Structures are given as structure tokens and as C-alpha cells.
C-alpha atoms as an extended CHARMM CRD file, in Angstrom:
* protein
*
       180  EXT
         1         1  UNK       CA            -57.2400000000      -68.7380000000       -2.0150000000  PROA      1               0.0000000000
         2         2  UNK       CA            -57.6520000000      -65.2410000000       -0.6280000000  PROA      2               0.0000000000
         3         3  UNK       CA            -55.7210000000      -63.8500000000       -3.6180000000  PROA      3               0.0000000000
         4         4  UNK       CA            -58.0540000000      -65.6300000000       -6.0120000000  PROA      4               0.0000000000
         5         5  UNK       CA            -61.2000000000      -64.4600000000       -4.2200000000  PROA      5               0.0000000000
         6         6  UNK       CA            -60.0970000000      -60.8220000000       -4.1720000000  PROA      6               0.0000000000
         7         7  UNK       CA            -59.1590000000      -61.0330000000       -7.8710000000  PROA      7               0.0000000000
         8         8  UNK       CA            -62.4490000000      -62.7330000000       -8.6660000000  PROA      8               0.0000000000
         9         9  UNK       CA            -64.4370000000      -59.8000000000       -7.2990000000  PROA      9               0.0000000000
        10        10  UNK       CA            -62.1440000000      -57.0400000000       -8.5750000000  PROA      10              0.0000000000
        11        11  UNK       CA            -61.3260000000      -58.1490000000      -12.1360000000  PROA      11              0.0000000000
        12        12  UNK       CA            -63.7910000000      -57.3290000000      -14.9090000000  PROA      12              0.0000000000
        13        13  UNK       CA            -65.0810000000      -60.2580000000      -16.9200000000  PROA      13              0.0000000000
        14        14  UNK       CA            -63.0060000000      -60.6160000000      -20.0860000000  PROA      14              0.0000000000
        15        15  UNK       CA            -63.6110000000      -62.6940000000      -23.1500000000  PROA      15              0.0000000000
        16        16  UNK       CA            -61.4880000000      -65.8020000000      -23.0200000000  PROA      16              0.0000000000
        17        17  UNK       CA            -60.4940000000      -65.3530000000      -19.3690000000  PROA      17              0.0000000000
        18        18  UNK       CA            -61.2510000000      -68.4120000000      -17.2870000000  PROA      18              0.0000000000
        19        19  UNK       CA            -61.2390000000      -68.1100000000      -13.5240000000  PROA      19              0.0000000000
        20        20  UNK       CA            -60.3860000000      -71.7920000000      -13.1780000000  PROA      20              0.0000000000
        21        21  UNK       CA            -57.1690000000      -71.1570000000      -15.1190000000  PROA      21              0.0000000000
        22        22  UNK       CA            -56.2660000000      -68.3450000000      -12.7300000000  PROA      22              0.0000000000
        23        23  UNK       CA            -57.0380000000      -70.5740000000       -9.7460000000  PROA      23              0.0000000000
        24        24  UNK       CA            -54.8670000000      -73.3310000000      -11.2300000000  PROA      24              0.0000000000
        25        25  UNK       CA            -52.0260000000      -70.8540000000      -11.8220000000  PROA      25              0.0000000000
        26        26  UNK       CA            -52.1900000000      -69.6940000000       -8.2060000000  PROA      26              0.0000000000
        27        27  UNK       CA            -52.3190000000      -73.3130000000       -7.0180000000  PROA      27              0.0000000000
        28        28  UNK       CA            -49.1760000000      -74.2320000000       -8.9480000000  PROA      28              0.0000000000
        29        29  UNK       CA            -47.3750000000      -71.0290000000       -7.9110000000  PROA      29              0.0000000000
        30        30  UNK       CA            -48.1470000000      -71.7330000000       -4.2580000000  PROA      30              0.0000000000
        31        31  UNK       CA            -47.0470000000      -75.3680000000       -4.5010000000  PROA      31              0.0000000000
        32        32  UNK       CA            -43.8220000000      -74.4590000000       -6.3190000000  PROA      32              0.0000000000
        33        33  UNK       CA            -42.9220000000      -72.1240000000       -3.4240000000  PROA      33              0.0000000000
        34        34  UNK       CA            -42.8940000000      -75.0880000000       -1.0280000000  PROA      34              0.0000000000
        35        35  UNK       CA            -39.6820000000      -75.3080000000        1.0040000000  PROA      35              0.0000000000
        36        36  UNK       CA            -39.4390000000      -79.0180000000        0.2510000000  PROA      36              0.0000000000
        37        37  UNK       CA            -37.4110000000      -79.1870000000       -2.9590000000  PROA      37              0.0000000000
        38        38  UNK       CA            -39.0550000000      -82.3850000000       -4.1890000000  PROA      38              0.0000000000
        39        39  UNK       CA            -42.6090000000      -81.0820000000       -3.7210000000  PROA      39              0.0000000000
        40        40  UNK       CA            -41.7050000000      -77.8220000000       -5.4410000000  PROA      40              0.0000000000
        41        41  UNK       CA            -40.0740000000      -79.6790000000       -8.3370000000  PROA      41              0.0000000000
        42        42  UNK       CA            -42.9700000000      -82.1450000000       -8.6200000000  PROA      42              0.0000000000
        43        43  UNK       CA            -45.4990000000      -79.3690000000       -9.1120000000  PROA      43              0.0000000000
        44        44  UNK       CA            -43.1880000000      -77.5450000000      -11.5200000000  PROA      44              0.0000000000
        45        45  UNK       CA            -42.7740000000      -80.7590000000      -13.5110000000  PROA      45              0.0000000000
        46        46  UNK       CA            -46.5340000000      -81.2970000000      -13.7120000000  PROA      46              0.0000000000
        47        47  UNK       CA            -47.1900000000      -77.6770000000      -14.6810000000  PROA      47              0.0000000000
        48        48  UNK       CA            -44.6150000000      -77.9280000000      -17.4730000000  PROA      48              0.0000000000
        49        49  UNK       CA            -45.8650000000      -81.3290000000      -18.6260000000  PROA      49              0.0000000000
        50        50  UNK       CA            -49.5090000000      -80.2220000000      -18.7460000000  PROA      50              0.0000000000
        51        51  UNK       CA            -48.7320000000      -76.9290000000      -20.4630000000  PROA      51              0.0000000000
        52        52  UNK       CA            -46.6010000000      -78.6050000000      -23.1360000000  PROA      52              0.0000000000
        53        53  UNK       CA            -49.3940000000      -81.0830000000      -23.8260000000  PROA      53              0.0000000000
        54        54  UNK       CA            -51.8740000000      -78.2060000000      -24.0810000000  PROA      54              0.0000000000
        55        55  UNK       CA            -49.5620000000      -76.3090000000      -26.4460000000  PROA      55              0.0000000000
        56        56  UNK       CA            -49.0200000000      -79.3580000000      -28.6640000000  PROA      56              0.0000000000
        57        57  UNK       CA            -52.7540000000      -80.0530000000      -28.8200000000  PROA      57              0.0000000000
        58        58  UNK       CA            -53.5580000000      -76.4030000000      -29.5480000000  PROA      58              0.0000000000
        59        59  UNK       CA            -50.9460000000      -76.3390000000      -32.3040000000  PROA      59              0.0000000000
        60        60  UNK       CA            -52.3690000000      -79.5510000000      -33.7840000000  PROA      60              0.0000000000
        61        61  UNK       CA            -55.8400000000      -78.0020000000      -33.9980000000  PROA      61              0.0000000000
        62        62  UNK       CA            -54.5280000000      -74.5620000000      -35.0240000000  PROA      62              0.0000000000
        63        63  UNK       CA            -55.7390000000      -72.7980000000      -31.8620000000  PROA      63              0.0000000000
        64        64  UNK       CA            -54.1400000000      -69.7810000000      -30.2120000000  PROA      64              0.0000000000
        65        65  UNK       CA            -51.7960000000      -71.2280000000      -27.5940000000  PROA      65              0.0000000000
        66        66  UNK       CA            -51.1840000000      -68.1750000000      -25.3990000000  PROA      66              0.0000000000
        67        67  UNK       CA            -54.5340000000      -67.9880000000      -23.5540000000  PROA      67              0.0000000000
        68        68  UNK       CA            -54.4920000000      -71.7300000000      -22.8660000000  PROA      68              0.0000000000
        69        69  UNK       CA            -51.2060000000      -71.7960000000      -20.9410000000  PROA      69              0.0000000000
        70        70  UNK       CA            -51.4750000000      -71.7290000000      -17.1420000000  PROA      70              0.0000000000
        71        71  UNK       CA            -48.8020000000      -70.1260000000      -14.9780000000  PROA      71              0.0000000000
        72        72  UNK       CA            -46.0000000000      -67.5850000000      -15.1850000000  PROA      72              0.0000000000
        73        73  UNK       CA            -42.7820000000      -69.5780000000      -15.4780000000  PROA      73              0.0000000000
        74        74  UNK       CA            -40.1220000000      -69.1890000000      -18.1660000000  PROA      74              0.0000000000
        75        75  UNK       CA            -41.4180000000      -72.3570000000      -19.8290000000  PROA      75              0.0000000000
        76        76  UNK       CA            -44.9460000000      -70.9140000000      -19.8300000000  PROA      76              0.0000000000
        77        77  UNK       CA            -43.6830000000      -67.7440000000      -21.4850000000  PROA      77              0.0000000000
        78        78  UNK       CA            -41.7830000000      -69.7280000000      -24.1290000000  PROA      78              0.0000000000
        79        79  UNK       CA            -44.8920000000      -71.7830000000      -24.8840000000  PROA      79              0.0000000000
        80        80  UNK       CA            -46.9540000000      -68.6040000000      -25.2690000000  PROA      80              0.0000000000
        81        81  UNK       CA            -44.5370000000      -66.7970000000      -27.5560000000  PROA      81              0.0000000000
        82        82  UNK       CA            -42.4010000000      -69.2680000000      -29.5080000000  PROA      82              0.0000000000
        83        83  UNK       CA            -43.2740000000      -70.5340000000      -32.9630000000  PROA      83              0.0000000000
        84        84  UNK       CA            -40.3490000000      -72.9730000000      -33.0270000000  PROA      84              0.0000000000
        85        85  UNK       CA            -41.1470000000      -76.6550000000      -33.4240000000  PROA      85              0.0000000000
        86        86  UNK       CA            -39.8590000000      -77.3490000000      -29.8960000000  PROA      86              0.0000000000
        87        87  UNK       CA            -41.0470000000      -73.9650000000      -28.5310000000  PROA      87              0.0000000000
        88        88  UNK       CA            -37.3830000000      -73.1430000000      -27.9240000000  PROA      88              0.0000000000
        89        89  UNK       CA            -37.3760000000      -75.6270000000      -25.0380000000  PROA      89              0.0000000000
        90        90  UNK       CA            -35.3240000000      -78.4320000000      -26.5740000000  PROA      90              0.0000000000
        91        91  UNK       CA            -32.4240000000      -77.9370000000      -24.1680000000  PROA      91              0.0000000000
        92        92  UNK       CA            -34.4570000000      -76.7800000000      -21.1660000000  PROA      92              0.0000000000
        93        93  UNK       CA            -37.0160000000      -79.6120000000      -20.9950000000  PROA      93              0.0000000000
        94        94  UNK       CA            -35.2650000000      -82.9910000000      -21.1070000000  PROA      94              0.0000000000
        95        95  UNK       CA            -38.4230000000      -84.9740000000      -21.7970000000  PROA      95              0.0000000000
        96        96  UNK       CA            -39.8160000000      -82.7310000000      -24.5540000000  PROA      96              0.0000000000
        97        97  UNK       CA            -39.3120000000      -85.2010000000      -27.4240000000  PROA      97              0.0000000000
        98        98  UNK       CA            -40.8540000000      -87.9500000000      -25.3260000000  PROA      98              0.0000000000
        99        99  UNK       CA            -43.8740000000      -85.7110000000      -24.6840000000  PROA      99              0.0000000000
       100       100  UNK       CA            -44.2050000000      -84.9350000000      -28.3900000000  PROA      100             0.0000000000
       101       101  UNK       CA            -44.3390000000      -88.6630000000      -29.1380000000  PROA      101             0.0000000000
       102       102  UNK       CA            -46.8340000000      -89.2480000000      -26.3270000000  PROA      102             0.0000000000
       103       103  UNK       CA            -49.0640000000      -86.4380000000      -27.5990000000  PROA      103             0.0000000000
       104       104  UNK       CA            -49.2060000000      -88.1360000000      -31.0030000000  PROA      104             0.0000000000
       105       105  UNK       CA            -50.6360000000      -91.3230000000      -29.4520000000  PROA      105             0.0000000000
       106       106  UNK       CA            -54.2400000000      -91.6300000000      -30.6100000000  PROA      106             0.0000000000
       107       107  UNK       CA            -55.4010000000      -94.2640000000      -28.1240000000  PROA      107             0.0000000000
       108       108  UNK       CA            -56.3340000000      -92.3610000000      -24.9480000000  PROA      108             0.0000000000
       109       109  UNK       CA            -55.6110000000      -95.2010000000      -22.5290000000  PROA      109             0.0000000000
       110       110  UNK       CA            -52.1640000000      -95.7550000000      -24.0540000000  PROA      110             0.0000000000
       111       111  UNK       CA            -51.4640000000      -92.0270000000      -23.8760000000  PROA      111             0.0000000000
       112       112  UNK       CA            -52.4150000000      -91.9050000000      -20.1920000000  PROA      112             0.0000000000
       113       113  UNK       CA            -50.2380000000      -94.9190000000      -19.4230000000  PROA      113             0.0000000000
       114       114  UNK       CA            -47.2790000000      -93.3260000000      -21.1850000000  PROA      114             0.0000000000
       115       115  UNK       CA            -47.8100000000      -90.0670000000      -19.2790000000  PROA      115             0.0000000000
       116       116  UNK       CA            -47.9670000000      -91.9250000000      -15.9850000000  PROA      116             0.0000000000
       117       117  UNK       CA            -44.8090000000      -93.8400000000      -16.9370000000  PROA      117             0.0000000000
       118       118  UNK       CA            -43.0790000000      -90.5170000000      -17.6420000000  PROA      118             0.0000000000
       119       119  UNK       CA            -44.2170000000      -89.2280000000      -14.2390000000  PROA      119             0.0000000000
       120       120  UNK       CA            -43.0980000000      -92.4710000000      -12.5640000000  PROA      120             0.0000000000
       121       121  UNK       CA            -39.6660000000      -92.2940000000      -14.1930000000  PROA      121             0.0000000000
       122       122  UNK       CA            -39.3130000000      -88.6280000000      -13.2060000000  PROA      122             0.0000000000
       123       123  UNK       CA            -40.1290000000      -89.4170000000       -9.5730000000  PROA      123             0.0000000000
       124       124  UNK       CA            -37.6740000000      -92.3210000000       -9.5030000000  PROA      124             0.0000000000
       125       125  UNK       CA            -34.9130000000      -90.1590000000      -10.9370000000  PROA      125             0.0000000000
       126       126  UNK       CA            -35.6860000000      -87.2200000000       -8.6330000000  PROA      126             0.0000000000
       127       127  UNK       CA            -35.4850000000      -89.4060000000       -5.5170000000  PROA      127             0.0000000000
       128       128  UNK       CA            -32.8210000000      -91.8880000000       -6.6270000000  PROA      128             0.0000000000
       129       129  UNK       CA            -30.5400000000      -91.1170000000       -3.6870000000  PROA      129             0.0000000000
       130       130  UNK       CA            -33.3610000000      -90.5840000000       -1.1620000000  PROA      130             0.0000000000
       131       131  UNK       CA            -33.6820000000      -93.8250000000        0.7410000000  PROA      131             0.0000000000
       132       132  UNK       CA            -35.4940000000      -93.1680000000        4.0130000000  PROA      132             0.0000000000
       133       133  UNK       CA            -36.7940000000      -89.6540000000        3.5530000000  PROA      133             0.0000000000
       134       134  UNK       CA            -40.1320000000      -87.9060000000        3.4830000000  PROA      134             0.0000000000
       135       135  UNK       CA            -39.6100000000      -87.3810000000       -0.2580000000  PROA      135             0.0000000000
       136       136  UNK       CA            -39.3940000000      -91.1220000000       -0.7920000000  PROA      136             0.0000000000
       137       137  UNK       CA            -42.6350000000      -91.5910000000        1.1750000000  PROA      137             0.0000000000
       138       138  UNK       CA            -44.3210000000      -88.9540000000       -0.9500000000  PROA      138             0.0000000000
       139       139  UNK       CA            -43.1710000000      -90.7380000000       -4.1150000000  PROA      139             0.0000000000
       140       140  UNK       CA            -44.4410000000      -94.0280000000       -2.7270000000  PROA      140             0.0000000000
       141       141  UNK       CA            -47.8890000000      -92.4840000000       -2.1140000000  PROA      141             0.0000000000
       142       142  UNK       CA            -47.9910000000      -90.9350000000       -5.5850000000  PROA      142             0.0000000000
       143       143  UNK       CA            -47.0080000000      -94.2330000000       -7.1730000000  PROA      143             0.0000000000
       144       144  UNK       CA            -49.5780000000      -96.0750000000       -5.0820000000  PROA      144             0.0000000000
       145       145  UNK       CA            -52.2740000000      -93.6870000000       -6.3710000000  PROA      145             0.0000000000
       146       146  UNK       CA            -51.1740000000      -94.4150000000       -9.9440000000  PROA      146             0.0000000000
       147       147  UNK       CA            -51.3150000000      -98.1500000000       -9.3650000000  PROA      147             0.0000000000
       148       148  UNK       CA            -54.7750000000      -97.9360000000       -7.7920000000  PROA      148             0.0000000000
       149       149  UNK       CA            -55.9960000000      -95.8550000000      -10.7080000000  PROA      149             0.0000000000
       150       150  UNK       CA            -54.7360000000      -98.3440000000      -13.2900000000  PROA      150             0.0000000000
       151       151  UNK       CA            -56.0680000000     -101.3510000000      -11.4170000000  PROA      151             0.0000000000
       152       152  UNK       CA            -59.5370000000      -99.8130000000      -11.5640000000  PROA      152             0.0000000000
       153       153  UNK       CA            -59.1400000000      -98.7320000000      -15.2000000000  PROA      153             0.0000000000
       154       154  UNK       CA            -58.4190000000     -101.4730000000      -17.6370000000  PROA      154             0.0000000000
       155       155  UNK       CA            -58.6640000000     -100.6780000000      -21.3500000000  PROA      155             0.0000000000
       156       156  UNK       CA            -62.2500000000     -101.9040000000      -21.7440000000  PROA      156             0.0000000000
       157       157  UNK       CA            -63.4970000000     -100.1300000000      -18.6160000000  PROA      157             0.0000000000
       158       158  UNK       CA            -61.7100000000      -96.9660000000      -19.6970000000  PROA      158             0.0000000000
       159       159  UNK       CA            -63.3210000000      -97.0300000000      -23.1390000000  PROA      159             0.0000000000
       160       160  UNK       CA            -66.7510000000      -97.6840000000      -21.6060000000  PROA      160             0.0000000000
       161       161  UNK       CA            -66.3070000000      -94.8540000000      -19.1160000000  PROA      161             0.0000000000
       162       162  UNK       CA            -65.1350000000      -92.4740000000      -21.8370000000  PROA      162             0.0000000000
       163       163  UNK       CA            -68.0520000000      -93.3490000000      -24.1080000000  PROA      163             0.0000000000
       164       164  UNK       CA            -70.5690000000      -92.9740000000      -21.2780000000  PROA      164             0.0000000000
       165       165  UNK       CA            -69.1680000000      -89.5310000000      -20.4380000000  PROA      165             0.0000000000
       166       166  UNK       CA            -69.3910000000      -88.4720000000      -24.0910000000  PROA      166             0.0000000000
       167       167  UNK       CA            -72.9460000000      -89.8350000000      -24.3260000000  PROA      167             0.0000000000
       168       168  UNK       CA            -73.9330000000      -87.9040000000      -21.2020000000  PROA      168             0.0000000000
       169       169  UNK       CA            -72.4000000000      -84.7300000000      -22.6240000000  PROA      169             0.0000000000
       170       170  UNK       CA            -74.2730000000      -85.2030000000      -25.8900000000  PROA      170             0.0000000000
       171       171  UNK       CA            -77.5140000000      -85.4710000000      -23.9490000000  PROA      171             0.0000000000
       172       172  UNK       CA            -76.7570000000      -82.3240000000      -21.9470000000  PROA      172             0.0000000000
       173       173  UNK       CA            -75.4530000000      -80.0890000000      -24.7350000000  PROA      173             0.0000000000
       174       174  UNK       CA            -77.3390000000      -79.0520000000      -27.8300000000  PROA      174             0.0000000000
       175       175  UNK       CA            -74.8270000000      -79.1740000000      -30.6750000000  PROA      175             0.0000000000
       176       176  UNK       CA            -75.7670000000      -77.1620000000      -33.7580000000  PROA      176             0.0000000000
       177       177  UNK       CA            -76.4030000000      -79.3840000000      -36.7920000000  PROA      177             0.0000000000
       178       178  UNK       CA            -73.5150000000      -77.8030000000      -38.7270000000  PROA      178             0.0000000000
       179       179  UNK       CA            -71.0060000000      -79.2020000000      -36.1680000000  PROA      179             0.0000000000
       180       180  UNK       CA            -72.3730000000      -82.7680000000      -36.0080000000  PROA      180             0.0000000000
């Protein structure tokens, strides 16, 4: 946090630079330096997963990908610079094709469920041989959070919540007529 605060006051404001992206990058970098291999891998997995989804969405809407990617890993650099269909990550990211298919899912609730299933499967595989370890407890807590989230969010509630958020945003933001 001290790194972010000193950067916040020393860096000039730039177009397209978002401080929250810098804070997120520092957060992931810190977490990936954790001495616990599972925790480090978990945050690396989530950084990669989120960045690939961002890159696929940006590509779909013909946006510049580079400024949207958070972090400084090799995968981040490949996402920023590669024009290949798989960003040159086909052999490095095992779940890339699965993520591409998930990103093409139009129904938001289904997409979220598929992403959580991917996370669940990753955790199970990463701790397959960990029986009575702190890593297994951490996985149990993460899975419990997922279950609680999905119990409170059925499809109808999720759609209602999404629509209410969009309605609130429409009330708050004045959208020019040409974009309506």
C-alpha cells in the first residue's frame, strides 16, 4: 500500500491511466510473492483468468487491449503484444480454450457459473494430494464462499439484481442521445 500511495502522489495524471488498475497490479504482485505455493498460484491463476477474459472482451469490441491488462507477468505481456488468436498462450495456459468458450457465453449467470466451475476444478486439481493441510482448508473456505454466493443468487434474482443496477446507473449517468 505504501508503494501505491507514493506512486499516487508522484506520478503525473495520464490519459487512460487508472489508479485502481495500478493498485490491483500491486495487490496481485504482493499476493503472488506469498511463500505459500498454493496462495501464490491461486492469485496468479486469477490474474491470468481475469486478464484473458478482459483481452477476449476487448478484442470482441475492437478495443486496445494493452492498457486494460493488469500486472507484469509473462502472460500479461503476451496479452498486451500478441495478435495471435490464442495470444501465443495456447501451450502456456492449459484452460485457454475453455476460457474462450466461456467468454462466448451470452447469459451472464451461466458465464459466472462456468467461471466458478473452472476455479473450483483448478483448486481441486491444485490440492489433489493435500489431505490435511492449510491449503486444503483454504480451498474449503474458497469453495464455501462460492456456494454461499450461488445459494443467494439464483437465475431470477441475478437477473433482477443486474437490471436494478443498470436502472440505477441509467438514472445516475446522462447518456448522450446519439449513444442510446
